[in-house]
N, C-alpha and C positions, 0 to 999 in steps of 0.2 A: 469333057463337060460332065459326063455321067459321074466320073469320080469326084468332081467338085461338088455336085449335088449330094452324092452319098456322104461326103465328108460333112457337109452342112447338116444333113439329116442326123447323122450319128452324134454330132456336136450338140444339136438341139435335144436329142433324146438323153444324152448324158446329163444335161442340166435338169431336164424334167424328172428324171428318175434318180438323181443324185442322193436323195434322202432314203431310197430303198436299196439296202445293201444286204445281200444274203451271204451265207458262209461260202468260202472259196471252194469247199468240197463238202459233200454230205453223204450219209449212208443210212438208209432205213433197213434194220435187221429185225424181222418179225419175232425172232426168238428173244429179243431184248426189249420189245415194245409192250406196253400195257395199256396204251390209250387208243391204238389204231390211228397213230399220228406220225407223219414224217417231219423230222426237225430239219428245216431248210436254212435256219439262221434268221428267219423273220421273227421280230419281236411281237408280232400281232398274235393275240390269243386264239384266233380262229384259223391260223395257217396250218396247212399240212394234214388235216384230217381226211382220211380216206372216204370216198363216196362212190356210189355206183350210178350208172345212167343207162338209158335204153333208147330205142327208136320210136317210142310212143308218140312223141310230138310230130313225127313225120308220117304217122299212120301205121307204123309197124307194130308187131305183136310179139316181139322177142322177149324172152323171160329167163330168169335165173332159177336154179335150185340150189339152195345153200345147205350146208350140213344140217342134219335133222334137229340138233339141239340148239340151233341159233334162232332167236326170235326176231323176225323182220318187223320191227316197229320203231316209232320215232321216240320212244321213251327210254330206250336203252342205248348204251354205247355198243352198237352192233359189231363193228370191226375191232373195237377194243376187247370185247369178249372173245372174239374169234382168235385173235393173235395170242391171247393168254392161254386159251384152251388147246390150240393146235400149232402154235408157232408159225403160222402162215395165214394168208388169205386164200381160200380155196372154195371151189364150187363147180357147178355144171351150168350149161346154158343151152337154150334152143333158139335158133334164129327163125323168125317167121316174118315174111314180107308184109303180109296184111295189105293195107292200102298204100304202103310206102312205094314211091316210084323208083327208089334206088335200092341198093343191096342192103339187107337188114344188118343190124349190128347191136352189140351191147358193149359196155366197157366199165372200167374202174378209173379213178383219178384222184388227184389231190391238188389243192391250190397252193401255189408257191408262196405268195405274200399274205393273202387273207381271203376270206370267203367272198369278198367283193371283187375278186379277180383283177386286182391292179397288176399292171405289167412291171417286170423287173429284169435287170440285165443278168443273164445266167451264162454269159460267154465263158467265164473263167472255169466253169465245170468241165469244159473240154468235150463233153458228150455225156452219155448215160450208160449205166450198166444195169443188168437185171439178172436175178437168179430165179429160175422157174422150171415148172414141168407143165406141159400142155399137149393135148391130143390133136390140136389144130394149130396151124400157123396163125400169127397175130402180129400187131404192130405197136410200137410206142409212138406217141404223138405229142408235139408241143403245141399248145393252144395259146395264141397271142391275145392281147388285151382288147383290141377294138373290133374283133369279129368281122374283119374284112376279107376273110378267106385266105389269109397268109399262114395258116397252120402248116407245120412241118411234120412229115411222116418219116419215121426211121425205117431202115431196110427191113424186109420181111424176117420175122423171127420164126424159125422152123419148129415144127412140132417135135417134142422130145418126151419119151416115156420115162426118162431118168432126169433128175435135177441137172440143170445146165446153167452155166454162167457165161453171159455174153456182154461184150463191150460194143457200144455203138458211138463212134466219134461224131461230132457235129457234121462233118463233111459227108456222112452217110445219111443225113436227113434231107428230104426232098420236098419241094412244093408240089401240091396237087393241082392247084389252079390259081389264077389271079396274079396280078401285079408284076412290076418290072423285074426282069431276070436278075439284074445286078444287085438288087436290094433284098432278095428273098431271105437268105440265111441271116445276114447281119440285122435286118429289120426285126425278124421274129425273135432272135436271141436277145435283142436289146429290150424287149417288152413282153416277155413270156409270162403268162398268168397261171397256167396249170400244166401238169404232165398227166397224160392219159394212156391207159392200156386199152387197145381196141381189138375186139374180136368181131370179124365180119365174114361173110361168105354167102353162098347160094341159099335160097329158101329151104327151110327144114334141116339146115345144118345143126348138128349137136356137137358139144365138146366139153372137156373138163380142163381145169387149170388149177395151178398151185403157185403162188408167188411168195417167196421167202425173203428176197432182198431187192432193193432198188436204190441206186445212188448215182453220184457223178462218176465220170469215166475212171475206171481202174480201182474203185473202192470196194466193189463186191468181193474181189479176191484178195483184198488187203494190199494191193500194189501201191495204192495211194493212201497215205494215212489220213484219218479224219479226226480233227480235234473235237472234243466233246463240246456241245453247245447246251448251256443250261436253259431250262424252261423258265419263262417269267414266273415270279413268285406266285402271282394270282392264279396261274394255270396249274402249277405243281400242287397247290392246295385246294383246287376247285373240285366239285363233284364230277363224276364221269360225264364227258361231253356227249351230246347226241350225235348219232351218225347222220349223214346227209345224203339223201337220194336226189340227184340232179338229173332230171329227164332231158332228153334232147341231145343234139350233137355237141 
């Protein structure tokens, strides 16, 4: 019976999201980026732009320290400037619990389809890869469209003082809370809205990070080839886009 309802659910989702199709594989390489944008295959002009977020909506007081010559304002393409200058997204952070009842956190992310965070099926990606350096452990997270708590967390990414390349297949992503066991992975993969990098830990934790690549499974080391995806004409000729700070989880 459970399998029957799962089949009906996936059939319904396939109809609902049939008009949203991303590339079968993707790779963001900071050394080749000039916009601070991940090209996922979405035709929407607002898709893929990097943003950062923090725990201020939950009463936390966690904060970032960016490289000194980056201007943190809404009138410049913040991450676009950073990748052009440094070939990476990099910075430091301090985690402060403040009035937050849970563990403090900060993070980075990008929306897969658009800034409206519509869900899209990313099953074909097979998982995610990331190239990084970090002084603290962290996680990748899939955030789904309807905010019902069915987000998926990738396995713990260990601290590394040297640049490190890691593949995380979908089977290594786990549910933190909520919803029926049999539908967790398939449900979230069928309607994923954003991909996030999450740094969390005890109060007063500090850390540094550097992100140079993120992509679908096997693309960071070139094992899986990625066909180039052209930007929409209006995006390619548009002024530098604003970066987006998105507070809250």
